[in-house]
PDB file of N, CA, C and O in Angstrom, chain B, residues numbered from 101:
ATOM      1  N   MET B 101      -7.994  -9.655  13.693  1.00  0.00           N
ATOM      2  CA  MET B 101      -8.040  -8.579  12.714  1.00  0.00           C
ATOM      3  C   MET B 101      -6.688  -8.470  12.011  1.00  0.00           C
ATOM      4  O   MET B 101      -5.633  -8.594  12.633  1.00  0.00           O
ATOM      5  N   GLU B 102      -6.747  -8.241  10.730  1.00  0.00           N
ATOM      6  CA  GLU B 102      -5.547  -8.170   9.916  1.00  0.00           C
ATOM      7  C   GLU B 102      -4.777  -6.865  10.170  1.00  0.00           C
ATOM      8  O   GLU B 102      -5.387  -5.807  10.328  1.00  0.00           O
ATOM      9  N   PRO B 103      -3.450  -6.938  10.209  1.00  0.00           N
ATOM     10  CA  PRO B 103      -2.667  -5.731  10.447  1.00  0.00           C
ATOM     11  C   PRO B 103      -2.822  -4.699   9.332  1.00  0.00           C
ATOM     12  O   PRO B 103      -2.880  -5.043   8.151  1.00  0.00           O
ATOM     13  N   LEU B 104      -2.888  -3.438   9.728  1.00  0.00           N
ATOM     14  CA  LEU B 104      -2.876  -2.328   8.786  1.00  0.00           C
ATOM     15  C   LEU B 104      -1.494  -1.691   8.852  1.00  0.00           C
ATOM     16  O   LEU B 104      -1.002  -1.364   9.932  1.00  0.00           O
ATOM     17  N   LEU B 105      -0.882  -1.519   7.705  1.00  0.00           N
ATOM     18  CA  LEU B 105       0.476  -0.987   7.630  1.00  0.00           C
ATOM     19  C   LEU B 105       0.469   0.457   7.157  1.00  0.00           C
ATOM     20  O   LEU B 105      -0.377   0.850   6.354  1.00  0.00           O
ATOM     21  N   THR B 106       1.401   1.236   7.649  1.00  0.00           N
ATOM     22  CA  THR B 106       1.593   2.596   7.148  1.00  0.00           C
ATOM     23  C   THR B 106       2.318   2.519   5.806  1.00  0.00           C
ATOM     24  O   THR B 106       2.828   1.466   5.423  1.00  0.00           O
ATOM     25  N   VAL B 107       2.356   3.630   5.111  1.00  0.00           N
ATOM     26  CA  VAL B 107       3.078   3.684   3.830  1.00  0.00           C
ATOM     27  C   VAL B 107       4.554   3.365   4.061  1.00  0.00           C
ATOM     28  O   VAL B 107       5.167   2.657   3.261  1.00  0.00           O
ATOM     29  N   LEU B 108       5.120   3.874   5.133  1.00  0.00           N
ATOM     30  CA  LEU B 108       6.529   3.600   5.423  1.00  0.00           C
ATOM     31  C   LEU B 108       6.767   2.122   5.730  1.00  0.00           C
ATOM     32  O   LEU B 108       7.801   1.571   5.352  1.00  0.00           O
ATOM     33  N   GLU B 109       5.828   1.483   6.406  1.00  0.00           N
ATOM     34  CA  GLU B 109       5.964   0.057   6.692  1.00  0.00           C
ATOM     35  C   GLU B 109       5.870  -0.771   5.415  1.00  0.00           C
ATOM     36  O   GLU B 109       6.594  -1.755   5.260  1.00  0.00           O
ATOM     37  N   VAL B 110       4.992  -0.385   4.508  1.00  0.00           N
ATOM     38  CA  VAL B 110       4.889  -1.083   3.220  1.00  0.00           C
ATOM     39  C   VAL B 110       6.183  -0.884   2.435  1.00  0.00           C
ATOM     40  O   VAL B 110       6.707  -1.831   1.848  1.00  0.00           O
ATOM     41  N   ALA B 111       6.694   0.333   2.424  1.00  0.00           N
ATOM     42  CA  ALA B 111       7.945   0.613   1.719  1.00  0.00           C
ATOM     43  C   ALA B 111       9.082  -0.229   2.289  1.00  0.00           C
ATOM     44  O   ALA B 111       9.913  -0.742   1.540  1.00  0.00           O
ATOM     45  N   ASP B 112       9.121  -0.371   3.602  1.00  0.00           N
ATOM     46  CA  ASP B 112      10.151  -1.194   4.238  1.00  0.00           C
ATOM     47  C   ASP B 112       9.966  -2.662   3.864  1.00  0.00           C
ATOM     48  O   ASP B 112      10.942  -3.359   3.584  1.00  0.00           O
ATOM     49  N   LEU B 113       8.731  -3.130   3.856  1.00  0.00           N
ATOM     50  CA  LEU B 113       8.430  -4.513   3.476  1.00  0.00           C
ATOM     51  C   LEU B 113       8.878  -4.792   2.041  1.00  0.00           C
ATOM     52  O   LEU B 113       9.455  -5.840   1.753  1.00  0.00           O
ATOM     53  N   TRP B 114       8.607  -3.849   1.153  1.00  0.00           N
ATOM     54  CA  TRP B 114       8.961  -4.002  -0.255  1.00  0.00           C
ATOM     55  C   TRP B 114      10.404  -3.622  -0.555  1.00  0.00           C
ATOM     56  O   TRP B 114      10.923  -3.928  -1.629  1.00  0.00           O
ATOM     57  N   ARG B 115      11.054  -2.950   0.403  1.00  0.00           N
ATOM     58  CA  ARG B 115      12.416  -2.427   0.227  1.00  0.00           C
ATOM     59  C   ARG B 115      12.494  -1.439  -0.928  1.00  0.00           C
ATOM     60  O   ARG B 115      13.344  -1.539  -1.812  1.00  0.00           O
ATOM     61  N   VAL B 116      11.573  -0.482  -0.883  1.00  0.00           N
ATOM     62  CA  VAL B 116      11.524   0.580  -1.884  1.00  0.00           C
ATOM     63  C   VAL B 116      11.314   1.921  -1.177  1.00  0.00           C
ATOM     64  O   VAL B 116      11.122   1.964   0.038  1.00  0.00           O
ATOM     65  N   ASP B 117      11.352   2.986  -1.925  1.00  0.00           N
ATOM     66  CA  ASP B 117      11.068   4.320  -1.408  1.00  0.00           C
ATOM     67  C   ASP B 117       9.563   4.475  -1.197  1.00  0.00           C
ATOM     68  O   ASP B 117       8.774   3.832  -1.890  1.00  0.00           O
ATOM     69  N   LYS B 118       9.162   5.312  -0.260  1.00  0.00           N
ATOM     70  CA  LYS B 118       7.726   5.491   0.014  1.00  0.00           C
ATOM     71  C   LYS B 118       6.976   6.037  -1.194  1.00  0.00           C
ATOM     72  O   LYS B 118       5.777   5.796  -1.330  1.00  0.00           O
ATOM     73  N   GLN B 119       7.656   6.767  -2.071  1.00  0.00           N
ATOM     74  CA  GLN B 119       6.999   7.295  -3.273  1.00  0.00           C
ATOM     75  C   GLN B 119       6.534   6.167  -4.190  1.00  0.00           C
ATOM     76  O   GLN B 119       5.534   6.316  -4.893  1.00  0.00           O
ATOM     77  N   THR B 120       7.240   5.054  -4.191  1.00  0.00           N
ATOM     78  CA  THR B 120       6.827   3.890  -4.985  1.00  0.00           C
ATOM     79  C   THR B 120       5.495   3.352  -4.476  1.00  0.00           C
ATOM     80  O   THR B 120       4.635   2.957  -5.263  1.00  0.00           O
ATOM     81  N   VAL B 121       5.333   3.339  -3.163  1.00  0.00           N
ATOM     82  CA  VAL B 121       4.069   2.883  -2.564  1.00  0.00           C
ATOM     83  C   VAL B 121       2.954   3.860  -2.914  1.00  0.00           C
ATOM     84  O   VAL B 121       1.862   3.441  -3.297  1.00  0.00           O
ATOM     85  N   TYR B 122       3.219   5.158  -2.785  1.00  0.00           N
ATOM     86  CA  TYR B 122       2.210   6.160  -3.148  1.00  0.00           C
ATOM     87  C   TYR B 122       1.807   6.031  -4.615  1.00  0.00           C
ATOM     88  O   TYR B 122       0.627   6.162  -4.940  1.00  0.00           O
ATOM     89  N   ARG B 123       2.762   5.778  -5.501  1.00  0.00           N
ATOM     90  CA  ARG B 123       2.433   5.614  -6.925  1.00  0.00           C
ATOM     91  C   ARG B 123       1.484   4.435  -7.140  1.00  0.00           C
ATOM     92  O   ARG B 123       0.548   4.526  -7.935  1.00  0.00           O
ATOM     93  N   ALA B 124       1.725   3.341  -6.439  1.00  0.00           N
ATOM     94  CA  ALA B 124       0.853   2.161  -6.555  1.00  0.00           C
ATOM     95  C   ALA B 124      -0.545   2.482  -6.034  1.00  0.00           C
ATOM     96  O   ALA B 124      -1.541   2.029  -6.598  1.00  0.00           O
ATOM     97  N   ILE B 125      -0.615   3.264  -4.959  1.00  0.00           N
ATOM     98  CA  ILE B 125      -1.912   3.655  -4.394  1.00  0.00           C
ATOM     99  C   ILE B 125      -2.661   4.557  -5.365  1.00  0.00           C
ATOM    100  O   ILE B 125      -3.811   4.281  -5.705  1.00  0.00           O
ATOM    101  N   TRP B 126      -2.026   5.623  -5.811  1.00  0.00           N
ATOM    102  CA  TRP B 126      -2.714   6.602  -6.672  1.00  0.00           C
ATOM    103  C   TRP B 126      -3.042   6.030  -8.046  1.00  0.00           C
ATOM    104  O   TRP B 126      -3.953   6.516  -8.716  1.00  0.00           O
ATOM    105  N   ALA B 127      -2.304   4.996  -8.475  1.00  0.00           N
ATOM    106  CA  ALA B 127      -2.621   4.337  -9.750  1.00  0.00           C
ATOM    107  C   ALA B 127      -3.827   3.408  -9.606  1.00  0.00           C
ATOM    108  O   ALA B 127      -4.372   2.926 -10.599  1.00  0.00           O
ATOM    109  N   GLY B 128      -4.235   3.163  -8.366  1.00  0.00           N
ATOM    110  CA  GLY B 128      -5.369   2.280  -8.129  1.00  0.00           C
ATOM    111  C   GLY B 128      -4.988   0.816  -8.054  1.00  0.00           C
ATOM    112  O   GLY B 128      -5.858  -0.055  -8.029  1.00  0.00           O
ATOM    113  N   ASP B 129      -3.692   0.537  -8.017  1.00  0.00           N
ATOM    114  CA  ASP B 129      -3.219  -0.846  -7.984  1.00  0.00           C
ATOM    115  C   ASP B 129      -3.095  -1.412  -6.573  1.00  0.00           C
ATOM    116  O   ASP B 129      -3.054  -2.629  -6.390  1.00  0.00           O
ATOM    117  N   LEU B 130      -3.037  -0.536  -5.581  1.00  0.00           N
ATOM    118  CA  LEU B 130      -2.883  -0.964  -4.192  1.00  0.00           C
ATOM    119  C   LEU B 130      -4.023  -0.365  -3.366  1.00  0.00           C
ATOM    120  O   LEU B 130      -4.040   0.842  -3.123  1.00  0.00           O
ATOM    121  N   PRO B 131      -4.966  -1.191  -2.936  1.00  0.00           N
ATOM    122  CA  PRO B 131      -6.077  -0.663  -2.146  1.00  0.00           C
ATOM    123  C   PRO B 131      -5.601  -0.182  -0.774  1.00  0.00           C
ATOM    124  O   PRO B 131      -4.663  -0.730  -0.196  1.00  0.00           O
ATOM    125  N   PHE B 132      -6.268   0.851  -0.272  1.00  0.00           N
ATOM    126  CA  PHE B 132      -5.884   1.416   1.016  1.00  0.00           C
ATOM    127  C   PHE B 132      -7.112   1.834   1.801  1.00  0.00           C
ATOM    128  O   PHE B 132      -8.218   1.911   1.266  1.00  0.00           O
ATOM    129  N   VAL B 133      -6.897   2.101   3.067  1.00  0.00           N
ATOM    130  CA  VAL B 133      -7.936   2.593   3.961  1.00  0.00           C
ATOM    131  C   VAL B 133      -7.473   3.947   4.468  1.00  0.00           C
ATOM    132  O   VAL B 133      -6.328   4.094   4.897  1.00  0.00           O
ATOM    133  N   ASP B 134      -8.360   4.941   4.421  1.00  0.00           N
ATOM    134  CA  ASP B 134      -8.029   6.260   4.966  1.00  0.00           C
ATOM    135  C   ASP B 134      -8.590   6.329   6.382  1.00  0.00           C
ATOM    136  O   ASP B 134      -9.807   6.332   6.568  1.00  0.00           O
ATOM    137  N   MET B 135      -7.721   6.385   7.370  1.00  0.00           N
ATOM    138  CA  MET B 135      -8.111   6.378   8.777  1.00  0.00           C
ATOM    139  C   MET B 135      -8.342   7.790   9.331  1.00  0.00           C
ATOM    140  O   MET B 135      -8.609   7.948  10.522  1.00  0.00           O
ATOM    141  N   ALA B 136      -8.242   8.804   8.486  1.00  0.00           N
ATOM    142  CA  ALA B 136      -8.439  10.186   8.934  1.00  0.00           C
ATOM    143  C   ALA B 136      -9.900  10.436   9.268  1.00  0.00           C
ATOM    144  O   ALA B 136     -10.796   9.777   8.740  1.00  0.00           O
ATOM    145  N   LYS B 137     -10.123  11.386  10.144  1.00  0.00           N
ATOM    146  CA  LYS B 137     -11.483  11.779  10.487  1.00  0.00           C
ATOM    147  C   LYS B 137     -12.136  12.424   9.266  1.00  0.00           C
ATOM    148  O   LYS B 137     -11.445  13.048   8.462  1.00  0.00           O
ATOM    149  N   PRO B 138     -13.444  12.287   9.114  1.00  0.00           N
ATOM    150  CA  PRO B 138     -14.127  12.932   7.993  1.00  0.00           C
ATOM    151  C   PRO B 138     -13.853  14.443   7.992  1.00  0.00           C
ATOM    152  O   PRO B 138     -13.945  15.096   9.031  1.00  0.00           O
ATOM    153  N   GLY B 139     -13.526  14.973   6.852  1.00  0.00           N
ATOM    154  CA  GLY B 139     -13.249  16.392   6.717  1.00  0.00           C
ATOM    155  C   GLY B 139     -11.813  16.778   7.023  1.00  0.00           C
ATOM    156  O   GLY B 139     -11.462  17.954   6.931  1.00  0.00           O
ATOM    157  N   ALA B 140     -10.973  15.815   7.387  1.00  0.00           N
ATOM    158  CA  ALA B 140      -9.569  16.112   7.689  1.00  0.00           C
ATOM    159  C   ALA B 140      -8.851  16.551   6.422  1.00  0.00           C
ATOM    160  O   ALA B 140      -9.181  16.115   5.319  1.00  0.00           O
ATOM    161  N   ARG B 141      -7.884  17.404   6.595  1.00  0.00           N
ATOM    162  CA  ARG B 141      -7.120  17.897   5.440  1.00  0.00           C
ATOM    163  C   ARG B 141      -6.105  16.890   4.937  1.00  0.00           C
ATOM    164  O   ARG B 141      -5.757  16.881   3.756  1.00  0.00           O
ATOM    165  N   LYS B 142      -5.635  16.048   5.832  1.00  0.00           N
ATOM    166  CA  LYS B 142      -4.578  15.123   5.478  1.00  0.00           C
ATOM    167  C   LYS B 142      -5.062  13.679   5.638  1.00  0.00           C
ATOM    168  O   LYS B 142      -5.721  13.341   6.621  1.00  0.00           O
ATOM    169  N   ALA B 143      -4.730  12.847   4.673  1.00  0.00           N
ATOM    170  CA  ALA B 143      -5.115  11.435   4.724  1.00  0.00           C
ATOM    171  C   ALA B 143      -4.215  10.689   5.709  1.00  0.00           C
ATOM    172  O   ALA B 143      -3.056  11.051   5.910  1.00  0.00           O
ATOM    173  N   ARG B 144      -4.760   9.666   6.305  1.00  0.00           N
ATOM    174  CA  ARG B 144      -3.985   8.748   7.148  1.00  0.00           C
ATOM    175  C   ARG B 144      -4.096   7.384   6.492  1.00  0.00           C
ATOM    176  O   ARG B 144      -4.938   6.565   6.859  1.00  0.00           O
ATOM    177  N   ILE B 145      -3.240   7.160   5.528  1.00  0.00           N
ATOM    178  CA  ILE B 145      -3.320   5.972   4.687  1.00  0.00           C
ATOM    179  C   ILE B 145      -2.774   4.747   5.417  1.00  0.00           C
ATOM    180  O   ILE B 145      -1.703   4.779   6.022  1.00  0.00           O
ATOM    181  N   ARG B 146      -3.545   3.676   5.337  1.00  0.00           N
ATOM    182  CA  ARG B 146      -3.129   2.380   5.853  1.00  0.00           C
ATOM    183  C   ARG B 146      -3.434   1.338   4.784  1.00  0.00           C
ATOM    184  O   ARG B 146      -4.420   1.441   4.055  1.00  0.00           O
ATOM    185  N   VAL B 147      -2.576   0.343   4.708  1.00  0.00           N
ATOM    186  CA  VAL B 147      -2.703  -0.717   3.710  1.00  0.00           C
ATOM    187  C   VAL B 147      -2.767  -2.051   4.441  1.00  0.00           C
ATOM    188  O   VAL B 147      -1.953  -2.330   5.322  1.00  0.00           O
ATOM    189  N   ARG B 148      -3.736  -2.866   4.070  1.00  0.00           N
ATOM    190  CA  ARG B 148      -3.812  -4.198   4.673  1.00  0.00           C
ATOM    191  C   ARG B 148      -2.580  -4.998   4.248  1.00  0.00           C
ATOM    192  O   ARG B 148      -2.150  -4.933   3.096  1.00  0.00           O
ATOM    193  N   GLN B 149      -2.028  -5.739   5.180  1.00  0.00           N
ATOM    194  CA  GLN B 149      -0.827  -6.523   4.893  1.00  0.00           C
ATOM    195  C   GLN B 149      -1.069  -7.480   3.727  1.00  0.00           C
ATOM    196  O   GLN B 149      -0.191  -7.661   2.883  1.00  0.00           O
ATOM    197  N   SER B 150      -2.241  -8.088   3.674  1.00  0.00           N
ATOM    198  CA  SER B 150      -2.542  -9.025   2.587  1.00  0.00           C
ATOM    199  C   SER B 150      -2.568  -8.315   1.231  1.00  0.00           C
ATOM    200  O   SER B 150      -2.181  -8.901   0.220  1.00  0.00           O
ATOM    201  N   ALA B 151      -3.021  -7.057   1.203  1.00  0.00           N
ATOM    202  CA  ALA B 151      -3.048  -6.297  -0.049  1.00  0.00           C
ATOM    203  C   ALA B 151      -1.625  -5.989  -0.520  1.00  0.00           C
ATOM    204  O   ALA B 151      -1.328  -6.058  -1.712  1.00  0.00           O
ATOM    205  N   ALA B 152      -0.753  -5.650   0.426  1.00  0.00           N
ATOM    206  CA  ALA B 152       0.648  -5.374   0.077  1.00  0.00           C
ATOM    207  C   ALA B 152       1.323  -6.634  -0.466  1.00  0.00           C
ATOM    208  O   ALA B 152       2.083  -6.573  -1.432  1.00  0.00           O
ATOM    209  N   GLU B 153       1.037  -7.775   0.164  1.00  0.00           N
ATOM    210  CA  GLU B 153       1.626  -9.028  -0.283  1.00  0.00           C
ATOM    211  C   GLU B 153       1.037  -9.473  -1.627  1.00  0.00           C
ATOM    212  O   GLU B 153       1.755 -10.012  -2.468  1.00  0.00           O
ATOM    213  N   ALA B 154      -0.260  -9.252  -1.829  1.00  0.00           N
ATOM    214  CA  ALA B 154      -0.910  -9.621  -3.091  1.00  0.00           C
ATOM    215  C   ALA B 154      -0.371  -8.782  -4.248  1.00  0.00           C
ATOM    216  O   ALA B 154      -0.211  -9.279  -5.363  1.00  0.00           O
ATOM    217  N   TYR B 155      -0.092  -7.508  -3.975  1.00  0.00           N
ATOM    218  CA  TYR B 155       0.468  -6.627  -5.005  1.00  0.00           C
ATOM    219  C   TYR B 155       1.816  -7.171  -5.484  1.00  0.00           C
ATOM    220  O   TYR B 155       2.078  -7.224  -6.685  1.00  0.00           O
ATOM    221  N   VAL B 156       2.658  -7.571  -4.546  1.00  0.00           N
ATOM    222  CA  VAL B 156       3.968  -8.107  -4.900  1.00  0.00           C
ATOM    223  C   VAL B 156       3.811  -9.416  -5.666  1.00  0.00           C
ATOM    224  O   VAL B 156       4.511  -9.640  -6.653  1.00  0.00           O
ATOM    225  N   ALA B 157       2.910 -10.275  -5.227  1.00  0.00           N
ATOM    226  CA  ALA B 157       2.691 -11.556  -5.908  1.00  0.00           C
ATOM    227  C   ALA B 157       2.209 -11.323  -7.338  1.00  0.00           C
ATOM    228  O   ALA B 157       2.636 -12.021  -8.258  1.00  0.00           O
ATOM    229  N   LYS B 158       1.326 -10.351  -7.529  1.00  0.00           N
ATOM    230  CA  LYS B 158       0.808 -10.039  -8.857  1.00  0.00           C
ATOM    231  C   LYS B 158       1.931  -9.527  -9.755  1.00  0.00           C
ATOM    232  O   LYS B 158       2.021  -9.908 -10.922  1.00  0.00           O
ATOM    233  N   ARG B 159       2.788  -8.661  -9.209  1.00  0.00           N
ATOM    234  CA  ARG B 159       3.921  -8.139  -9.986  1.00  0.00           C
ATOM    235  C   ARG B 159       4.907  -9.259 -10.321  1.00  0.00           C
ATOM    236  O   ARG B 159       5.483  -9.287 -11.408  1.00  0.00           O
ATOM    237  N   ASP B 160       5.090 -10.177  -9.376  1.00  0.00           N
ATOM    238  CA  ASP B 160       5.997 -11.305  -9.585  1.00  0.00           C
ATOM    239  C   ASP B 160       5.495 -12.192 -10.719  1.00  0.00           C
ATOM    240  O   ASP B 160       6.286 -12.664 -11.536  1.00  0.00           O
ATOM    241  N   GLN B 161       4.178 -12.422 -10.773  1.00  0.00           N
ATOM    242  CA  GLN B 161       3.598 -13.234 -11.842  1.00  0.00           C
ATOM    243  C   GLN B 161       3.755 -12.552 -13.196  1.00  0.00           C
ATOM    244  O   GLN B 161       3.991 -13.218 -14.204  1.00  0.00           O
ATOM    245  N   ALA B 162       3.624 -11.224 -13.223  1.00  0.00           N
ATOM    246  CA  ALA B 162       3.755 -10.488 -14.478  1.00  0.00           C
ATOM    247  C   ALA B 162       5.173 -10.586 -15.013  1.00  0.00           C
ATOM    248  O   ALA B 162       5.371 -10.670 -16.225  1.00  0.00           O
ATOM    249  N   VAL B 163       6.152 -10.577 -14.140  1.00  0.00           N
ATOM    250  CA  VAL B 163       7.555 -10.684 -14.555  1.00  0.00           C
ATOM    251  C   VAL B 163       7.872 -12.088 -15.052  1.00  0.00           C
ATOM    252  O   VAL B 163       8.637 -12.263 -16.001  1.00  0.00           O
ATOM    253  N   ALA B 164       7.275 -13.091 -14.401  1.00  0.00           N
ATOM    254  CA  ALA B 164       7.526 -14.488 -14.760  1.00  0.00           C
ATOM    255  C   ALA B 164       6.891 -14.858 -16.100  1.00  0.00           C
ATOM    256  O   ALA B 164       7.349 -15.786 -16.767  1.00  0.00           O
ATOM    257  N   ALA B 165       5.853 -14.147 -16.492  1.00  0.00           N
ATOM    258  CA  ALA B 165       5.140 -14.482 -17.724  1.00  0.00           C
ATOM    259  C   ALA B 165       5.865 -14.032 -18.971  1.00  0.00           C
ATOM    260  O   ALA B 165       5.379 -14.249 -20.081  1.00  0.00           O
TER     261      ALA B 165
END
């Protein structure tokens, strides 16, 4: 099974602030899984490692173009 990363782990991987990760999530550019129980008030966001890496690769291609 593929690792699921917390927002802080993604931020550490990308070497950015956690708000940058949240912006990518809320913009719909970074897919996530909400691990919270149904009806919970607070989300428990997790990001697949491959999705975090694909996001960076996509941004890298946009800069290179």
